C-alpha positions in Angstrom: 0.0 0.0 0.0 1.1 3.5 -0.7 1.2 6.4 1.7 -1.9 7.8 0.0 -3.7 4.4 0.7 -2.7 4.5 4.3 -3.9 8.1 4.6 -7.3 7.1 3.1 -7.6 4.1 5.5 -6.8 6.4 8.5 -9.3 9.0 7.3 -12.0 6.3 6.9 -11.3 4.9 10.4 -11.5 8.4 11.9 -14.8 9.1 10.2 -16.2 5.7 11.2 -15.2 6.3 14.8 -16.9 9.7 14.8 -20.1 8.2 13.5 -20.0 5.4 16.1 -19.5 8.0 18.8 -22.4 10.1 17.6 -24.7 7.0 17.4 -23.6 6.0 20.9 -24.8 9.4 22.2 -28.3 8.8 21.0 -31.3 7.3 22.8 -31.6 3.5 22.4 -34.8 3.9 20.4 -33.1 6.2 17.9 -30.1 3.9 17.7 -32.4 1.0 16.8 -34.1 3.0 14.1 -30.8 4.0 12.6 -29.9 0.3 12.5 -32.9 -0.2 10.2 -31.8 2.4 7.6 -28.8 3.6 5.7 -27.4 6.8 7.2 -24.3 9.0 7.4 -23.1 12.4 8.5 -21.0 14.5 6.2 -19.3 17.5 7.8 -19.7 20.9 6.1 -21.9 19.7 3.3 -25.1 21.4 4.3 -26.0 25.0 3.7 -23.6 27.5 5.2 -21.2 24.7 6.2 -23.7 22.8 8.4 -23.2 19.0 8.8 -25.4 17.0 6.4 -27.2 13.9 7.7 -28.3 11.6 4.9 -31.0 9.1 5.8 -32.4 6.4 3.4 -35.7 5.2 4.9 -37.9 2.3 4.0 -41.1 4.1 4.8 -42.8 7.4 3.9 -41.2 10.5 5.3 -43.3 12.2 7.9 -41.7 15.3 9.6 -43.8 14.8 12.7 -42.6 11.2 13.2 -41.6 11.0 16.9 -38.4 9.1 15.9 -37.4 11.8 13.4 -38.1 14.6 15.9 -36.1 12.8 18.6 -33.2 12.3 16.1 -33.3 16.0 15.2 -33.2 17.0 18.9 -30.3 14.7 19.7 -28.4 15.6 16.5 -28.7 19.3 17.4 -27.3 18.6 20.9 -24.4 16.8 19.4 -23.6 18.8 16.2 -25.7 22.0 16.6 -28.1 22.7 13.7 -27.9 20.0 11.0 -29.2 19.6 7.5 -31.1 16.4 6.7 -31.3 14.8 3.3 -34.0 12.2 3.7 -34.6 9.6 1.0 -37.6 7.3 0.9 -38.9 4.7 -1.5 -41.4 7.2 -3.0 -38.9 9.3 -4.9 -35.2 9.3 -6.0 -34.9 12.9 -4.8 -34.3 13.6 -1.1 -36.4 15.7 1.1 -34.0 18.4 2.4 -34.9 19.9 5.7 -33.0 21.6 8.6 -33.3 20.2 12.1 -34.6 23.5 13.2 -37.5 23.2 10.8 -38.4 19.7 12.2 -38.3 21.1 15.7 -40.2 24.3 14.9 -42.9 22.1 13.2 -43.2 20.0 16.4 -43.6 23.1 18.5 -46.4 24.4 16.2 -48.3 21.1 16.4 -48.1 21.0 20.2 -49.4 24.6 20.5 -52.1 24.5 17.9 
């Protein structure tokens, strides 16, 4: 292996460790849901350099889903505001939404 290969392996291991640490910080119910889908966090890929969390779900996207709201809350505690790209079986294009939007929507539903 070349030094470039070693650098790529080291970077992959670091990113993998960061994702494992983030997942470990989540509630067990959220961890279990992440185990049922494909997901990743990409630093600085959202608007204005926010982290981007990509989710590929096997069900319809519902912004009021308690699991998604809990994920948004816990992701904000860990990363600060975060951009979501949520894919579902319904369309090849992701739903792009900021964690703050998910949390604001939850607040409006509770106070309506």
